C-alpha positions as CSV (number, residue, x, y, z in Angstrom):
1,X,5.6,-2.5,1.0
2,X,5.6,1.1,2.1
3,X,9.2,1.7,1.0
4,X,8.7,0.0,-2.4
5,X,5.5,2.2,-2.7
6,X,7.5,5.3,-2.0
7,X,10.0,4.4,-4.4
8,X,7.4,3.6,-7.2
9,X,5.7,6.8,-6.2
10,X,8.9,8.9,-6.8
11,X,9.5,7.3,-10.3
12,X,5.9,7.7,-11.3
13,X,5.5,11.0,-10.3
14,X,8.9,12.5,-10.6
15,X,8.8,13.6,-6.9
16,X,5.9,16.1,-7.7
17,X,3.6,14.6,-5.1
18,X,3.7,16.4,-1.8
19,X,5.8,15.1,0.9
20,X,2.9,14.8,3.4
21,X,0.9,12.9,1.0
22,X,3.9,10.2,0.3
23,X,4.0,10.0,4.3
24,X,0.5,9.6,4.9
25,X,0.4,6.6,2.2
26,X,3.5,5.0,3.7
27,X,2.0,5.2,7.1
28,X,-1.3,3.6,5.9
29,X,0.6,0.9,4.1
30,X,2.5,0.3,7.2
31,X,-0.6,0.1,9.5
32,X,-2.9,-1.7,7.3
33,X,-0.9,-4.2,5.3
34,X,2.6,-4.7,6.7
35,X,1.4,-6.5,9.9
36,X,-0.1,-9.3,7.6
37,X,2.3,-9.5,4.7
38,X,5.1,-7.1,5.4
39,X,7.7,-9.7,5.2
40,X,6.5,-11.2,1.8
41,X,8.1,-10.5,-1.6
42,X,5.8,-8.2,-3.6
43,X,5.3,-10.9,-6.3
44,X,3.6,-13.1,-3.6
45,X,0.9,-10.5,-2.8
46,X,-1.6,-11.4,-5.3
47,X,-5.2,-9.7,-5.6
48,X,-7.0,-12.5,-3.6
49,X,-4.2,-12.0,-0.8
50,X,-4.7,-8.2,-0.8
51,X,-8.5,-8.4,-0.7
52,X,-8.1,-10.7,2.4
53,X,-5.7,-8.4,4.0
54,X,-8.1,-5.4,3.5
55,X,-11.2,-7.2,4.9
56,X,-10.4,-6.3,8.5
57,X,-9.7,-2.6,7.4
58,X,-13.3,-2.6,5.8
59,X,-14.6,-4.2,9.0
60,X,-13.5,-1.5,11.0
61,X,-15.6,0.9,9.0
62,X,-12.9,2.7,7.2
63,X,-13.9,1.6,3.5
64,X,-12.3,4.8,2.0
65,X,-9.0,3.9,3.7
66,X,-9.1,0.3,2.3
67,X,-9.9,1.7,-1.2
68,X,-7.0,3.9,-0.9
69,X,-4.5,1.5,0.4
70,X,-5.5,-1.0,-2.4
71,X,-4.9,1.7,-4.9
72,X,-1.6,2.5,-3.5
73,X,-0.7,-1.2,-3.2
74,X,-1.5,-1.5,-7.1
75,X,1.1,1.2,-7.8
76,X,3.8,-0.7,-5.9
77,X,6.3,-2.2,-8.4
78,X,6.2,-5.9,-8.4
79,X,9.9,-6.2,-8.6
80,X,10.3,-5.1,-4.9
């Protein structure tokens, strides 16, 4: 998912987002989403699945991280 996000981010922002930002978001996706659904196709990750995956992130007390990961996941192209 992180590589799909990076590709989508480059297309949407035309490479204007800072490199550090892209690395931070990719790392956050890898850490918080990929362990649970990393091998799934993007089309298989529905909103309820994403909320279920993010529940443990919220329980860790990092609600802002969960919010940002959800936003990043929403920007991922469903064709990945």
